[in-house]
N, C-alpha and C positions, 0 to 999 in steps of 0.2 A: 641293620643296614638297609634292608629292603623296606622296612617301615619308614625310615627317614626319606628314602627316595620317593615312596608313595606320597607322603605328606608334602614333599617338595613339589612334586608334579601337580598335586591338587592346588597348592598355593599359586603356582604359575598360571594355572587355568583360571582361577578366580581373578587374578590380576588382569588377565587378558579380557575377561568378560567385563570387568570394571572399566577398562579403557574404551571398550567398544560401546558401552552404554553411557559413558560420561557425557558424550557430546549431545545426548538427548536433552540435557539441561544447559540452557544458554549460558548461565553464569560459570559453567565449568569448561566451556569450549573456547580455547584461546587461539587455535590455529586453523579454524574453519570460518570462512566468511562467504556471504552471498556473492554471486557473480551474475552478470548478464552477458549472454551471447548476442552480439549485434549482428543481425542478418540484413545485409544491404540489398535493396532492390533499386535498380536504375531505370527510370522512365526516360528513355532516350528519344524524346520528341523535339523536332526542330521547328515545328509550327503547330498551332492549334486551329481546329476547324470551327469557324464561325459563319459558314455559309459558302465558302469557295470550293470545298471538297477536292482539294489538290491531290490527295492520295489516290482517288479514283480516276481523276482526269489527267494524270501526269503523262507527259509526252517526253520520253528520254531523248528522242531525236531533236526535239526543240531545245531542251535545256542542257543537252550534252552530258547528262548524268542520270542515274536512277534516283527515284525519290528517297530510297533508303541510304543513298550515298551521303545525304545531308544530315543524317542522324548524328548527334554529337557522341563522342566517346565518353565512357565513364572517367571519372577523375583519377589522377594518379595517387592522391591521398586526400584525407578528409580532416577538417578541423571539427572537433567536438567541444562545445562549451557546456559546462555543467553549472547550473545556478542552483544554489541550495536555499533552504528556507530562511537562513540568516542573512541572505543577500550576497554571500560570497560567491565568486566565480572562479572556476578552474578550467584548464584547457587540456585536451588530449588529442593525440594524432591517431587516426583510425585507418586501418587498411581498407581499400575500396571494396574488397570482397567480404569484409566483416571482421569482427574482433571479439575478444573476451575481455570484459572490464570488471573491476571490483565495483560492487554496488553498496549502497548504504541501507541499514536496517530500517530507519524511520521513514523512508520514502519522501515524497513531496518535492523532489528535485525536478527541474525542467532540463531537457536536452535540446540543444540546437546544433545542427550539422550543416556544414557547407564545405565545398571543395576549396582547398588552399592553393592549388596549382594555377594561379591566375597571375597575369602580368599587367593588365590594363584595368584593374578594378580596385577601388578603395572601399574599405569597410569602416563603418562608424556606428557609435552608440551600441556596441555589442553587449554591454553589461545589462541592458534593458531589452528583453525580448520584444516588447511592443514597438520599440524604436529602432532596433537593429536593421541596418539597411546597407545596400551596396550602390555605388555609383561608378561611372567610368572616369578614367583620368582625362585631364584637360588637354585640349589641342587647339591651336589657333591658326587662322589663315586670313590673309588680307582679302579684301573684296567681299563677296557674298552680300551685297547691299540689299537684294530682294529678300533673301531669307532673314537677314537681321531686321529688316523693316517689319516683316510679318511675325517675328518672334523676338521682340526687343529685349526681353529679360532672360532669354535662354543662354545657357553656357554651352560653348562648343567643346566636343569631346572626341576621343577615340571611340572606335567600336569596342564594346566590352567583350571580355572573354566569355566562353561558355561557363555558366554558373549553375550549380544545383544547390538545393537547400531542403531541409526537413526540420520539423519542430515537433517535439513531444512535450506536452505541457505539464503533465503530472505523472511521475514515475511511481508506481505503487510500492507500498511497503513489502519487504521480503523477509522470509524467515532465515535463520542462520544457515541452513543447509540448502536453501533454494538456489537453483541455477537455471532460471528460465531463459527462453529466447525472446528477444525484442526485435520485431520487424521494423526496419527503417526504410521508408520510401523516399528516395532522393529524386525530387522533381525539378525540372528546369525552371529557372526564373529569367533566363536570357534566351532569346529566340533568333532565328535566322531569317533574313529577308534577301531574296534575289532581286536586284534592281536591274531592269533591262531598258536601255535607251535604243530604240529601233530606228535606224536611219532609212530615209527614203532616197537620199542623195548626198554625195560628197564625202563618204567615209574615207576615201583614199587621201584626203587632205589631213587626216587625224594623225598626229604624232604621239601624243599622250592625252589622257583624260582622267579627270577626277570629279568627285561629286560631293553633295551634302544633302542631308534630309533633316528638315526642321519640324519641331513640334513633338518629338518623341519624349518618353518619360525620362526624367533625370535620375530617378532612384527607383529601386525595388526593395520592398520590405521582405526580409528573410522568413519571418514568421508565417506569413500566409500568401506570399506571392503577389500582393496588390502593389500597384505603382503609385508614385507620388503625383501630385498635381503640377509640380514644377516640371518644366520642359527643358529639352536639350537639343542641340544641333550636332548631329553625328557627321564627322568628316571622314572621307575614305578615298582611296584610289580605285580607278576603274581599269578593266582589262579590255583591250580592243578585240572584238570578235568579228566573225564574218558578217553578222547582221547589224553591228553597231558597237555599243559599249556596254559592259556589264560589271556589276559589283556584287559581291556576296558579303553582306554585313551582318552584324549581330546587334541586338537592341533589347532593352527591357520591355519594349512594346509601347503601346499608347499610354498617355498619362491618366491618372485618376481612374484606373480601371480595376474593378474587383475581379480577381481571377477565379472563375467558377470551377476550375480544375483543382483548386485548393479548398473547395467547399463554400465559396462565396457566391452570392447571387449577382448576376450581371444585370443590374437594374438601371444603371446610369446611361444617359443618352450619349451618343458618340457624335456630337456636332462640332467637334474641334477642327481646327485648320492645320493641315499638313502640307508642306511645300518641299519640292525637289529641285535640286540644282545639278547642272552638268556644265563643267568648265573644260574646254578643249584647247590644247596647245596644237596649233597648226604647223604643218611642215615648213611654212614660211617664217616661223618664229613668233608669230602673233597668237593671241588667244581670243576666244569668243565663248560666251556662256549662254545657257538656256535655262529657263525657270518654269516650273509647272506647279499647279495645284493638284494634289493627289488625295484630297480629303475623302472623296468617295471610295477610293480603293482601300484606305485604312479603316473605314468603318467596318468592313467585313474581314479585315486582317489585323486585329489588334495584337495578335501574338504570332508574328512571323508570317511569311507568305511570299508572293511574287508581285512586285510592283512593275508595271510596264507603262512607258510613254513611247509613243510612236510619232512618225512624221518628222523626225529630225532631218534638217537639210543644211548643208554647207555649200553655198553657191560658189561656182568657180571664181567669180570676181573677188570673193573673200579669201579663198584658199590658194589662189594663184599668186605666187610671189612676184610675178612680172607685171601684174595688173596695177594700174594707178587708181583703182576704185577706192573711194574713201569710206571706211567703216569705223564704227566706234568700238575699237578693241583696245586692250591694254597689254602691257608686257606680262609675261608669265612669271609670277614670283618664284624665286629660287627654292625656298624651303617653307614647309609648315613648321610651326613651333610645337613640340610635343613635350608635355610635362610627364616625367617619370613618376610612377606610383610611390607613395610614402606609406610605410607601415604604420597602422593605427592600432594601438593596444586595445584589448577588450575592456 
């Protein structure tokens, strides 16, 4: 009986050794697969420095906020597009802090990441990494003759949401039991502009204000952060401040711009034209507008920054409802027309 127990114990030990060593041979391993731990890094920049050095020269008392207050939050969740060597595409949803995903043995896949918690952004051509891009949803407004004349082919849009993206072109092959960590750097492709309209006189006549900026990029490419040559006109509402009117808007930046923060050289000239509009509803029910050329300011601020126009004046003859002074003003339109985003499949 003791001999039987002895041989039984030896047999069990040999079986255990066999199970432990079987997975050393790929063809015998059926329940072990390679995985990737995605480690997400968020580059929370609201503007890029191309000569203005805002971060060093920031005045909180002037802007009513700290520089860091403008930094965008990380996304609530991430879309991950997996493109395989056979051309097929699949999609995963990734936690913003990172995740563990199944990987493929043969490698060669490309991964594209972008946050999916957006409201005013449309994605298109996602199946092709070279063409995948984002644009803002459309918005229309009557008037804007000056900006439309200077940007005749531009589409008017909402201010886009904060958007991050990252692209990994070639995922290496993995062994059966490999579980490496893949670092993913989520970089912004939408930036923030503070637009300041500084008044010299007549601010008390302002009831409401809104504006538009013309000549900005219509699209941004998710693969490397460069912007399209096509332009857009971004429409927005303003807040009345003690010094004048202010808007905090988001944009893909200037058009046709190779983003050096994605590893592209900034070699193209920035001689494009950019225009700014301010439309004011006066307390007497009439409206008046102002237009500016801000091309010089955008040359040094292609990716976010502070745009300032000063010397705005509303004379009492215009703002006083009792005055018979004749001016060329129009009725304030009741509403903008805003197109809601439409989901576009990869």
